[in-house]
Backbone as CSV, one residue per row, in Angstrom:
resi,resn,N_x,N_y,N_z,CA_x,CA_y,CA_z,C_x,C_y,C_z
1,MET,-8.788,-42.658,54.183,-7.972,-43.761,53.778,-6.739,-43.355,52.834
2,ILE,-5.594,-43.966,53.137,-4.378,-43.725,52.303,-4.400,-44.746,51.088
3,PRO,-4.392,-44.327,49.878,-4.503,-45.221,48.812,-3.181,-46.165,48.651
4,VAL,-3.369,-47.434,48.280,-2.189,-48.207,48.015,-1.443,-47.552,46.963
5,ASN,-0.021,-47.399,47.068,0.785,-46.913,46.021,1.509,-48.174,45.275
6,PRO,0.985,-48.438,44.061,1.617,-49.625,43.381,2.993,-49.418,42.848
7,ASP,3.574,-48.259,42.953,4.860,-47.878,42.672,5.895,-48.375,43.652
8,LEU,5.476,-48.338,45.058,6.431,-48.671,46.006,6.885,-50.064,45.951
9,GLN,8.143,-50.151,45.973,8.889,-51.549,45.885,9.803,-51.721,47.005
10,ALA,10.172,-50.681,47.898,11.128,-50.722,48.794,10.639,-49.965,50.137
11,LEU,11.067,-50.579,51.297,10.778,-49.976,52.655,12.201,-49.646,53.315
12,VAL,12.418,-48.319,53.539,13.606,-47.767,54.122,13.282,-47.376,55.595
13,LEU,13.958,-47.874,56.516,13.737,-47.467,57.975,14.963,-47.026,58.606
14,ASP,14.733,-46.043,59.485,15.731,-45.468,60.459,15.972,-46.489,61.516
15,TRP,16.901,-46.337,62.214,17.117,-47.250,63.470,16.774,-46.582,64.821
16,GLY,17.609,-45.693,65.289,17.180,-45.138,66.561,15.953,-44.283,66.576
17,GLY,14.996,-44.570,67.438,13.713,-43.892,67.383,12.687,-44.531,66.589
18,VAL,13.042,-45.439,65.684,12.033,-46.207,64.816,12.033,-47.557,65.324
19,LEU,13.200,-48.238,65.108,13.303,-49.724,65.656,13.389,-49.876,67.174
20,THR,13.842,-48.758,67.724,14.213,-48.782,69.247,13.219,-47.739,69.894
21,PRO,13.254,-47.696,71.256,12.537,-46.688,72.001,12.822,-45.317,71.376
22,ALA,11.937,-44.362,71.829,12.081,-43.017,71.320,13.356,-42.407,71.908
23,LEU,14.025,-41.610,71.061,15.508,-41.096,71.436,15.360,-40.471,72.801
24,ASP,14.434,-39.537,72.984,14.397,-38.709,74.164,14.182,-39.647,75.490
25,HIS,13.427,-40.747,75.293,13.168,-41.588,76.437,14.453,-42.289,76.796
26,ALA,15.150,-42.870,75.744,16.387,-43.655,76.021,17.344,-42.720,76.507
27,MET,17.549,-41.563,75.906,18.747,-40.777,76.359,18.446,-40.094,77.749
28,GLY,17.124,-39.803,77.963,16.595,-39.272,79.200,17.024,-40.183,80.389
29,ARG,16.921,-41.558,80.152,17.248,-42.444,81.135,18.697,-42.482,81.376
30,TRP,19.655,-42.334,80.476,20.969,-42.028,80.689,21.267,-40.832,81.478
31,ALA,20.549,-39.699,81.083,20.866,-38.447,81.762,20.494,-38.552,83.347
32,GLN,19.330,-39.422,83.657,18.925,-39.484,84.978,19.931,-40.406,85.705
33,GLU,20.476,-41.433,85.082,21.378,-42.332,85.743,22.572,-41.652,86.063
34,GLU,23.060,-40.651,85.140,24.436,-40.053,85.347,24.238,-38.668,86.024
35,GLY,23.112,-38.275,86.427,22.917,-37.088,87.007,23.116,-35.776,86.114
36,VAL,22.914,-35.984,84.938,23.085,-34.932,83.779,21.647,-34.258,83.632
37,ASP,21.729,-32.923,83.735,20.505,-32.203,83.345,20.142,-32.515,81.942
38,PHE,19.020,-33.068,81.583,18.772,-33.289,80.243,18.489,-32.137,79.335
39,ASP,18.143,-30.994,79.916,18.117,-29.789,79.184,19.393,-29.197,78.734
40,HIS,20.545,-29.608,79.558,21.807,-29.233,79.165,22.231,-30.081,77.925
41,PHE,21.812,-31.378,77.851,22.079,-32.218,76.781,21.363,-31.529,75.500
42,ARG,20.147,-31.278,75.724,19.222,-30.911,74.520,19.826,-29.534,74.035
43,GLU,20.268,-28.686,74.878,20.832,-27.407,74.458,22.044,-27.558,73.607
44,VAL,23.040,-28.483,74.009,24.154,-28.815,73.146,23.762,-29.347,71.781
45,MET,22.814,-30.252,71.816,22.480,-31.014,70.639,21.754,-29.929,69.717
46,ARG,20.971,-29.230,70.280,20.197,-28.332,69.400,21.235,-27.213,68.723
47,GLY,22.140,-26.786,69.426,23.079,-25.931,68.806,24.009,-26.529,67.764
48,TRP,24.325,-27.738,67.991,25.200,-28.633,67.002,24.423,-28.842,65.869
49,LEU,23.175,-29.355,66.022,22.406,-29.792,64.944,21.986,-28.600,63.979
50,GLU,21.888,-27.511,64.574,21.462,-26.206,63.799,22.653,-25.717,63.112
51,SER,23.748,-26.014,63.599,24.996,-25.458,62.783,25.274,-26.292,61.516
52,GLY,25.697,-25.658,60.553,26.163,-26.281,59.327,27.393,-27.214,59.444
53,ASP,28.134,-27.085,60.563,29.351,-27.739,60.572,29.708,-27.868,62.000
54,SER,29.315,-28.997,62.562,29.436,-29.288,63.950,30.091,-30.635,64.307
55,PRO,30.394,-30.960,65.596,30.862,-32.243,65.886,29.852,-33.356,65.578
56,THR,28.576,-33.130,65.672,27.587,-34.167,65.337,27.528,-34.373,63.934
57,HIS,27.618,-33.439,63.106,27.676,-33.649,61.587,28.988,-34.468,61.207
58,HIS,30.130,-34.180,61.826,31.280,-34.851,61.469,31.341,-36.230,61.973
59,LEU,30.797,-36.470,63.154,30.685,-37.802,63.673,29.767,-38.707,62.855
60,GLU,28.617,-38.120,62.281,27.618,-38.862,61.574,28.240,-39.113,60.148
61,ARG,29.182,-38.315,59.733,29.820,-38.573,58.486,30.958,-39.430,58.591
62,GLY,31.446,-39.794,59.740,32.643,-40.589,59.947,33.913,-39.812,59.869
63,THR,33.848,-38.522,60.004,35.168,-37.743,59.894,35.591,-37.366,61.308
64,LEU,34.966,-37.646,62.314,35.281,-37.331,63.669,35.358,-38.535,64.476
65,ALA,36.475,-38.917,65.103,36.646,-40.038,66.033,35.643,-39.960,67.234
66,GLU,35.059,-41.154,67.499,34.155,-41.249,68.721,34.769,-40.655,69.887
67,ALA,35.975,-40.951,70.179,36.644,-40.459,71.426,36.750,-38.891,71.394
68,GLU,36.979,-38.379,70.366,37.025,-36.848,70.237,35.544,-36.260,70.487
69,PHE,34.547,-36.928,69.858,33.151,-36.505,70.070,32.841,-36.575,71.506
70,GLU,33.221,-37.622,72.127,32.880,-37.799,73.616,33.523,-36.700,74.355
71,ARG,34.739,-36.515,74.120,35.525,-35.354,74.753,34.778,-34.005,74.575
72,LEU,34.414,-33.768,73.421,33.723,-32.401,73.142,32.409,-32.371,73.770
73,LEU,31.641,-33.448,73.746,30.262,-33.472,74.297,30.526,-33.460,75.923
74,ALA,31.366,-34.167,76.408,31.516,-33.999,77.937,31.938,-32.560,78.346
75,HIS,32.796,-32.012,77.579,33.275,-30.522,77.919,32.052,-29.653,77.895
76,GLU,31.231,-29.699,76.833,30.031,-28.893,76.773,29.080,-29.043,77.830
77,LEU,28.903,-30.287,78.221,27.835,-30.635,79.356,28.464,-30.091,80.672
78,THR,29.845,-30.222,80.885,30.495,-29.901,82.113,30.446,-28.350,82.321
79,VAL,30.703,-27.709,81.350,30.623,-26.237,81.435,29.191,-25.639,81.615
80,ARG,28.288,-26.415,81.415,26.864,-26.085,81.571,26.475,-26.542,83.078
81,GLY,27.288,-27.220,83.709,26.973,-27.655,85.075,26.611,-29.128,85.247
82,SER,26.687,-30.021,84.170,26.528,-31.373,84.075,27.794,-32.176,83.801
83,ALA,28.682,-32.328,84.911,29.921,-33.035,84.727,29.608,-34.324,84.328
84,VAL,30.392,-34.949,83.300,30.210,-36.323,82.918,31.537,-36.857,82.457
85,ASP,31.730,-38.208,82.585,32.993,-38.796,82.205,32.930,-39.016,80.754
86,ALA,33.951,-38.651,79.977,34.026,-38.634,78.569,34.286,-40.108,78.141
87,ASP,34.961,-40.867,78.826,35.443,-42.195,78.443,34.260,-43.197,78.366
88,GLY,33.896,-43.629,77.138,32.733,-44.547,76.973,31.425,-43.845,76.964
89,LEU,31.454,-42.489,76.808,30.159,-41.708,76.915,29.132,-42.154,75.880
90,LEU,29.534,-42.447,74.666,28.557,-42.786,73.613,27.959,-44.170,73.816
91,THR,28.693,-45.112,74.354,28.236,-46.354,74.683,27.128,-46.297,75.725
92,ARG,27.387,-45.398,76.805,26.475,-45.313,77.875,25.189,-44.512,77.421
93,LEU,25.546,-43.514,76.521,24.410,-42.639,76.078,23.455,-43.491,75.250
94,LEU,23.904,-44.433,74.455,23.058,-45.150,73.452,22.565,-46.400,74.056
95,ALA,22.852,-46.713,75.252,22.622,-48.070,75.905,21.088,-48.378,75.816
96,GLY,20.236,-47.266,75.981,18.815,-47.447,75.958,18.232,-47.884,74.581
97,LEU,19.042,-47.771,73.577,18.586,-48.126,72.125,19.001,-49.582,71.733
98,ALA,19.366,-50.307,72.774,19.768,-51.674,72.524,18.539,-52.452,72.255
99,HIS,17.420,-52.332,72.952,16.153,-52.870,72.712,15.440,-52.543,71.467
100,LEU,15.217,-53.616,70.526,14.473,-53.277,69.314,13.030,-53.878,69.403
101,ASP,12.179,-52.998,68.910,10.755,-53.316,69.026,10.324,-54.549,68.177
102,PRO,9.823,-55.620,68.784,9.456,-56.860,68.116,8.471,-56.641,66.996
103,ARG,7.569,-55.690,67.197,6.526,-55.392,66.253,7.120,-54.839,64.910
104,MET,8.118,-53.952,65.080,8.751,-53.397,63.914,9.666,-54.460,63.183
105,LEU,10.250,-55.268,63.971,10.914,-56.434,63.255,10.041,-57.327,62.608
106,GLN,9.027,-57.633,63.160,7.991,-58.517,62.490,7.454,-57.857,61.073
107,ALA,7.300,-56.491,61.144,6.731,-55.860,60.095,7.827,-55.862,58.946
108,ILE,9.033,-55.764,59.275,10.117,-55.750,58.278,10.169,-57.162,57.579
109,ARG,10.083,-58.163,58.417,10.095,-59.597,57.937,8.948,-59.745,57.040
110,ALA,7.734,-59.326,57.421,6.536,-59.541,56.611,6.648,-58.827,55.282
111,ALA,7.110,-57.696,55.269,7.280,-56.883,54.016,8.280,-57.635,53.113
112,ARG,9.383,-58.114,53.650,10.434,-58.716,52.804,9.864,-60.097,52.259
113,LEU,8.985,-60.788,53.031,8.339,-61.987,52.444,7.403,-61.776,51.366
114,ALA,6.905,-60.455,51.545,5.867,-60.071,50.349,6.512,-59.596,49.153
115,GLY,7.842,-59.581,49.230,8.657,-59.106,47.962,9.012,-57.607,48.008
116,VAL,8.934,-56.943,49.033,9.213,-55.589,49.275,10.751,-55.537,49.649
117,ARG,11.500,-54.718,48.938,13.014,-54.625,49.319,13.135,-53.830,50.513
118,THR,13.956,-54.120,51.465,14.115,-53.432,52.766,15.541,-52.893,52.908
119,ALA,15.564,-51.737,53.591,16.888,-51.117,53.889,16.798,-50.475,55.168
120,LEU,17.963,-50.469,55.903,18.250,-49.582,57.103,19.054,-48.410,56.738
121,LEU,18.657,-47.229,57.034,19.342,-46.067,56.686,19.445,-45.325,58.023
122,SER,20.545,-45.145,58.640,20.738,-44.616,59.877,21.994,-43.691,60.012
123,ASN,21.684,-42.543,60.679,22.773,-41.640,61.013,23.458,-42.214,62.368
124,SER,24.794,-42.440,62.149,25.518,-43.199,63.167,26.165,-42.251,64.140
125,TRP,26.076,-42.791,65.423,26.872,-42.215,66.424,27.867,-43.321,66.982
126,GLY,28.832,-43.690,66.139,29.634,-44.799,66.357,29.091,-46.104,65.757
127,GLU,29.710,-47.112,66.241,29.407,-48.566,65.739,28.595,-49.374,66.767
128,ASN,27.491,-48.727,67.191,26.763,-49.451,68.193,25.404,-50.147,67.587
129,TYR,25.769,-50.996,66.603,24.652,-51.786,65.851,24.846,-53.149,65.995
130,PRO,23.724,-53.878,66.141,23.651,-55.375,66.114,23.628,-55.899,64.729
131,ASP,24.927,-55.790,64.056,24.925,-56.129,62.703,24.413,-57.486,62.295
132,ALA,24.673,-58.424,63.146,24.310,-59.922,62.950,22.857,-59.973,62.685
133,LEU,22.112,-59.127,63.246,20.548,-59.232,63.231,20.110,-58.768,62.009
134,TRP,20.840,-57.961,61.266,20.355,-57.199,60.113,20.322,-58.376,58.923
135,GLU,20.966,-59.438,58.907,21.000,-60.356,57.751,19.674,-60.866,57.476
136,ASP,18.654,-61.130,58.311,17.474,-61.516,57.974,16.264,-60.558,57.856
137,LEU,16.738,-59.249,57.997,15.813,-58.123,57.865,16.051,-57.293,56.880
138,PHE,17.289,-57.022,56.359,17.555,-55.921,55.316,18.309,-56.407,54.086
139,ASP,17.876,-56.027,53.020,18.599,-56.242,51.774,19.783,-55.251,51.654
140,VAL,19.687,-54.173,52.277,20.734,-53.180,52.259,20.806,-52.426,53.499
141,VAL,22.005,-52.173,53.882,22.390,-51.516,55.242,23.151,-50.241,54.943
142,VAL,22.672,-49.022,55.218,23.353,-47.800,54.886,23.603,-47.094,56.221
143,ILE,24.809,-47.067,56.689,25.192,-46.340,58.014,26.024,-45.149,57.581
144,SER,25.555,-43.941,58.039,26.157,-42.694,57.628,27.589,-42.633,57.726
145,GLY,28.174,-43.133,58.902,29.510,-42.971,59.120,30.391,-43.965,58.181
146,ARG,29.744,-44.962,57.744,30.506,-45.856,56.798,30.468,-45.373,55.375
147,VAL,29.678,-44.544,55.077,29.595,-44.039,53.603,29.719,-42.583,53.345
148,GLY,30.149,-41.914,54.643,30.564,-40.513,54.529,29.431,-39.523,54.055
149,MET,28.214,-39.915,54.311,27.015,-39.046,53.997,26.079,-39.208,55.282
150,ARG,25.305,-38.109,55.385,24.196,-38.164,56.570,22.901,-37.745,56.116
151,LYS,21.870,-38.200,56.813,20.571,-37.536,56.505,20.588,-36.153,57.193
152,PRO,19.873,-35.162,56.711,18.940,-35.167,55.582,19.534,-34.804,54.263
153,ASP,20.846,-34.946,54.061,21.698,-34.560,52.816,20.987,-35.457,51.683
154,PRO,20.687,-34.899,50.501,20.011,-35.841,49.353,20.824,-36.992,48.932
155,GLU,22.187,-36.833,48.977,23.056,-37.825,48.421,22.844,-39.323,49.124
156,ILE,22.556,-39.196,50.391,22.352,-40.443,51.117,21.047,-41.271,50.757
157,PHE,19.931,-40.451,50.499,18.822,-40.989,50.008,18.851,-41.471,48.510
158,THR,19.509,-40.845,47.720,19.675,-41.278,46.357,20.545,-42.547,46.293
159,HIS,21.556,-42.505,47.159,22.620,-43.641,47.347,21.852,-44.921,47.702
160,THR,21.002,-44.734,48.701,20.201,-45.917,49.249,19.362,-46.520,48.250
161,ALA,18.559,-45.554,47.492,17.723,-46.064,46.452,18.416,-46.780,45.375
162,ALA,19.634,-46.299,45.028,20.425,-46.840,43.951,20.889,-48.239,44.391
163,ILE,21.403,-48.462,45.426,21.895,-49.682,45.918,20.754,-50.797,46.073
164,LEU,19.549,-50.319,46.317,18.387,-51.136,46.415,17.903,-51.557,44.979
165,GLY,18.309,-50.758,44.012,17.867,-50.961,42.674,16.455,-50.484,42.383
166,VAL,16.100,-49.591,43.174,14.737,-48.971,43.092,14.881,-47.486,42.912
167,PRO,13.968,-46.826,42.108,14.057,-45.341,42.080,13.613,-44.788,43.377
168,PRO,13.934,-43.430,43.679,13.494,-42.979,44.936,12.015,-42.994,45.079
169,ARG,11.360,-42.673,43.895,9.756,-42.766,43.989,9.232,-44.035,44.402
170,GLY,10.093,-45.127,44.301,9.561,-46.412,44.612,9.959,-46.849,46.098
171,CYS,10.425,-45.922,46.783,10.717,-46.172,48.257,9.894,-45.344,49.192
172,VAL,9.576,-46.010,50.337,8.835,-45.359,51.430,9.881,-45.230,52.542
173,MET,10.202,-44.138,53.079,11.115,-43.942,54.100,10.402,-43.719,55.480
174,VAL,10.888,-44.407,56.577,10.302,-44.115,57.914,11.289,-43.629,58.832
175,ASP,11.121,-42.376,59.249,11.991,-41.810,60.171,11.279,-40.979,61.300
176,ASP,11.963,-40.911,62.477,11.304,-40.077,63.685,11.673,-38.550,63.612
177,ILE,12.697,-38.299,62.729,13.158,-36.939,62.805,12.544,-36.149,61.507
178,GLU,11.842,-35.082,61.904,11.090,-34.344,60.672,11.924,-33.891,59.600
179,ARG,13.168,-33.459,59.965,14.097,-32.826,58.952,14.607,-33.924,58.064
180,ASN,14.644,-35.190,58.483,14.920,-36.357,57.640,13.786,-36.836,56.713
181,VAL,12.604,-36.768,57.262,11.334,-36.963,56.556,11.208,-36.020,55.436
182,GLU,11.521,-34.809,55.595,11.427,-33.732,54.665,12.615,-33.947,53.578
183,GLY,13.776,-34.420,54.095,14.836,-34.670,53.149,14.453,-35.794,52.134
184,ALA,13.931,-36.824,52.733,13.554,-37.989,51.913,12.457,-37.595,50.880
185,ARG,11.519,-36.746,51.316,10.524,-36.270,50.258,11.019,-35.461,49.166
186,ALA,12.058,-34.627,49.568,12.616,-33.761,48.569,13.311,-34.616,47.491
187,CYS,13.693,-35.742,47.887,14.403,-36.728,46.938,13.455,-37.521,46.011
188,GLY,12.204,-37.376,46.363,11.150,-38.196,45.648,10.650,-39.272,46.363
189,MET,11.108,-39.630,47.550,10.643,-40.778,48.375,9.251,-40.436,48.930
190,VAL,8.383,-41.493,49.071,7.192,-41.450,50.068,7.795,-41.511,51.502
191,ALA,7.493,-40.529,52.454,8.037,-40.460,53.680,6.971,-40.474,54.828
192,VAL,7.237,-41.334,55.888,6.403,-41.416,56.907,7.149,-40.986,58.162
193,HIS,6.516,-40.028,58.858,6.985,-39.478,60.152,6.583,-40.402,61.249
194,HIS,7.435,-41.107,61.864,7.313,-42.039,62.841,6.973,-41.362,64.107
195,ARG,5.884,-41.681,64.683,5.561,-41.208,66.147,5.262,-42.380,66.991
196,THR,4.456,-43.318,66.524,4.236,-44.475,67.342,4.187,-45.769,66.457
197,VAL,4.383,-46.880,66.972,4.512,-48.068,66.213,3.128,-48.338,65.592
198,GLU,2.197,-48.249,66.267,0.869,-48.562,65.843,0.336,-47.662,64.672
199,GLU,0.657,-46.332,64.703,0.334,-45.395,63.649,1.209,-45.712,62.380
200,THR,2.518,-45.931,62.610,3.377,-46.264,61.358,3.046,-47.477,60.726
201,LEU,2.809,-48.417,61.521,2.441,-49.797,60.736,0.972,-49.671,60.078
202,ALA,0.116,-48.941,60.663,-1.177,-48.742,59.835,-0.973,-47.995,58.652
203,VAL,-0.132,-46.980,58.606,0.155,-46.175,57.417,0.908,-47.071,56.378
204,LEU,1.794,-47.820,56.779,2.632,-48.697,55.857,1.834,-49.774,55.210
205,GLU,0.847,-50.329,56.034,-0.060,-51.337,55.384,-1.048,-50.822,54.369
206,GLU,-1.382,-49.512,54.584,-2.256,-48.908,53.500,-1.543,-48.522,52.271
207,LEU,-0.150,-48.079,52.479,0.618,-47.640,51.385,1.009,-48.766,50.512
208,LEU,1.384,-49.885,51.368,1.945,-51.088,50.627,0.899,-52.185,50.151
209,GLY,-0.274,-52.066,50.810,-1.325,-52.958,50.572,-1.042,-54.435,50.956
210,ILE,-0.289,-54.472,52.143,-0.001,-55.848,52.549,-0.207,-55.772,54.152
211,SER,-0.317,-56.865,54.855,-0.475,-57.103,56.227,1.042,-57.172,56.825
212,LEU,1.302,-56.339,57.841,2.710,-56.338,58.460,2.583,-56.898,59.807
213,SER,1.467,-57.483,60.111,1.333,-58.058,61.580,1.800,-59.564,61.645
């Protein structure tokens, strides 16, 4: 059993892959619909994410225009044999993330009602967010491209904690990407690696000592 942590005052959650379907599932559907070899897409993303300075890093920090990222991604896919239209590519690629899991939304509302501060912390691929929905879910919204920082860089975690008014050790961060989980822990946050909704909610209920259903 995970002991209740009385120091936890804030719940910080990622968007894509935590509040939405898994990234591979959603983007895999896009690839299938457009005739893209998903292994080609993974190869491009792996190379870009492992680089210290790539189009993905610049897009997430808001220093690369969406249209230019789309052009670069379409080019990389095309030279690998998966020709794709660059115009509107991000919108189509992220379409599968439009559905938000009602169990996660209920959990956020329950935590907030119990007095837990809540925050969204997301690495952005453009402005494909339902901002109007956030008003009754989050006290703080941190989108990487809007603040010029990205996960797993430590600055974005400490920035989020600061505007929540809670020290990093008082925050529990939920993310589906392991490097982001490790980045949050390195900053002093309690971090939960999201794999399934059921597992994540069970861990959060034990950590926070409240019901989230």
